[in-house]
N, C-alpha and C positions, 0 to 999 in steps of 0.2 A: 684277532678279529675272525670270528667264524664265518667262513665263506659259504654260507647256506642256511636257510631256515630249517630244512630237514636234512636228510642225508645227501650231500652233494654228489654230482655225477663226476667222479674222478677218473673213471675208465669206461671203456665200451668193449663189448665182446661180440662175437659173430651173431649171436641171437638178436642183438640190437639192430643189425643192418642186413641180415640174411635175406629177408623178404624184399627189402629195397633193392638190393643188388640183383636179385632174381627178376624183379619187375623191370629194372633198367635194361637187363639183357633181352627180355622179351620185347620191350619197347623198341630197342635199337637194332635187334637182329631177328626179326620175326621169321625170315627164311634165309638168313645169311647176309654177307656183305658182297653185293654183286661186283663192286669195283675191285676189292682185294682178291676175291676168289677168282676173278677173271685174269688178273695181271700177275699174281704171284703163286708160286708152287708151295705146297706144304713142307717141302724139304728146306726151304730157305730160312736162314737164321739171322739174328741181328742182336746188337746191344742197344738198349734205349736208356738214356739218362733222364731222370726227373729233375728238372732245373727250375729254380726260382728266378723270375724275371723282375721282381721288385721286393722291397723289404717287407717283412711281415712275420707272423707266427705260424708255424707248421701245425697242422692238425688233420687227423683222419687216416693215418697210415695203416691202421688195422684192417681197413676195407680191402686193401690190395691183395693179400693172400686169399681172401674169400672170393674175390673176383677171378683170380687165376684158377682157383679150384672149380668154379662154376663154368668156366669156358672150356675146361677139359683139354687144355693145350699144354705142350711141353715148354713151359716158361717158369723161370725162377726169379725171385725178387730178393734183393739185398738192400736193406736200408742203412744209410750212413748216419742218419740222425733219428731222433725220437720226437714224438709229439711235444709241442711246447718250445721247440728249438727256434731261436731267432734266425730268420732267413735274410740274407742280403742278395742283391742282384747278382746272379751267377752262382749262387750256392747250389751244389749238387746234393740232392736229397737222398737219392738211391738209384739203383740200377736194375733194369729188367734184362734177362738174357734168355734167348731161346727162339721159338717159332716167330718169324716175322709176321705171318698171317694172324697168329694168335694175339700178338702185341697190337697190331693195327686194329683188330676188332674190339679190343678192350680200351683203346686209347682214350676216346672221348668220355666213356663212362668213368674211368679211373680219374680223369682230370676233373670231371664235374663234381665228384665227391670231395677230392682233395682241395680244389680251388674254393668250393663253397664253405667247407668247414674251416679252412685256413682263413677265409675272409671273415667269418664270424669271430674266430680267435683273435685276429688282428684288430678288428673293430673294438672288441672288448678290451684288449690290451691298451689300445690308444686312450680310451677313456680312463681306465684304471691308473695308468701312468700319470695322467694329468691331474687326477683327483684321488691320491692314495689314501686319504683319511676318510673317504666315503666307502660304504659297502655297496658296490655297483651290482645291482641284481637284474637278472633276466626276467622274462614273463612267459606266458603260455602262447604268445604270438609267434608261433612257429609253423612251418609247413606240415601238413598232416603226415604222420609216419616218421618225421624227422625230429620229433621232440627231444628224445634222449641224446641224439647226436648233436643237435644244436646246443643243448645245455652243456654237454661235455665240451664243446668248442668254446663256449663262454668261459667255463671253468679253466680250460687249458690256457686261455688268454689272460687269466688272472681275475676274472669276474666271479660273481657269486650266483648261486642258484636259488631262485624262489622255489615254490612247490613244483614238483615234476608234473603232478596231475591233480585232479579234484579229490582223489582218495587220500593223498598224503597229509593234508591239513585243511582246516576250515577257513574260509574267508567270507565274512559277513558284510553284505552291502545293503544299500537302502531298501531294496525289495525284500530281503530277508528280515530286516528289522521291522518293516511295516507288517509283514505276516505275523511275526512274533508279538508285536504290540509295543515293544520297547527294546532298547539296547541291552539292558540287564537280562531280560527274559530270553532274548535271542542267544546271548553268550552262554547263559546257564543251561539252556536246552541242548546246545551243541556239546557243552562240557559233560553233561550228564549222560548223553548217549554215546559219546566218543572219548572216554577217559584216556589220557595219555597223548591225545592228538593236539597239536598246537592250534591256537585260534588267533586269526588276524581280524581286526575290526576296522572297516573303512568308514571314515567320517568326512563330511564335506563342508564343515563349518565349526567355528569356535563354540557355538551354542551347544554342540554335542560333546564337547571335550570332557566336562565334569562327569557326565553319565558314562562316557567311555572309560574314564579312569576308575570309576566305582565298580564297573563290570569286570575289571582286571583281565583283559585278554593278554595274550603273549605279545602281540604286536598291534600298535595303532597306526593306521595308514592315513596320512593327511593327503586327501585327494584334491588336486587343483586348488590348493590354498594360495592366496597372494603371498608375496614376500613378507609383508607386515604380519599377517595372520600366522604364517609359518613360524616366524621368530617368536611370536607370543606363545604359540602352542608348544614349541620345543622347550621354551623356558619353563612353562607350567609343568610339562611332563617330567623334565629333569628334576624339578623341585619336589613334586608331589608323588611321582611314580617312577623312580629311577630304575625299577626292575622291568618296566615295560619297554620293549624295543620300539623305535620310531622309524617309520618309513614315509617317504614322500613319493608321489607319482602324479602323472597327468601332464602331458605335453612338456616333458623335461627337455629343455634346450641347453646348449653350452653356457648361455648366460645364466640360466637358472642354476646350473651346476656350480658356477663360480660363486653364486650367492650361498648355496647350500654347503659348500666346502668349509665354511667357517664353523660349522657344527660337527665336531669330530664324532665319528662312529655311527652316524645315522645311515639308514638304508635308502637307496634311491633305485626304484624299479624303472627299467627303460625297455620298452618294446623295440626301440631303435637298435638294440644290440643284435637282434635276430631278424627283424623284418625290413631293415634298410641296410642290406649287405651287398657289397661289391665283391665278386669273385677275386681272390688273390691271383695275380698273374703268374702262373706256373705252366711250364711246357714239358712235353716229352720229346726229347731230341733223339731221333733214331739214326744209328750209324749202320 
């Protein structure tokens, strides 16, 4: 099962979060840390362990060296695990050594990135483990600037990536179809102007299904279909158009996933993976 409609986000590099790290430092340290700068000297050193306080999936470690470099302090980082590792309560993820002042100043920013991305990875992993026969897809419902990081976290947790952005693939909705005049015309116009790009077509009723099949998009999205109509549509698609991928979306609940899991291999897109996320409980224990 391919875990993505286009190229999945299987890794992140400094260019994906460099600006975010810089903004975080400017936000948190506009003129320094008055508490730390008052109470500690620049000569003091420490060891700080990054420790999981609950079970989950680790994600976001690549941000740490970038953060250290931008703070320009004498601190080194050693990771004991890699992204995607299963964390248990008490698992030591890695260790910072060096300037106590430097570590205290980067502590909250470091934790914000790691806790947030690990929270998304854990959220995705929980759903994927419960419904392994479905392609659990993310959406573009992400915080501005965090899109690639959030999708990387979903992938790290075992989920799949929908399109990264509006440039990667086309997604035709009712307003696009209305402008074109018909489903067939809309699909053909996009195909003619964007050869090689995948086309997804969203429909919101069974009455559109035959036209959708005739237009031959790469993916047909069943949006807010009832259980009964979903079952009918999937049966028709598998019989008449086995080459077209099927996706379901719209207010997907655990109950809906239970129902959809009887259809092997279909995609289910869930904004819940990234927009309803709890930070994973991870702390920096300073010695």
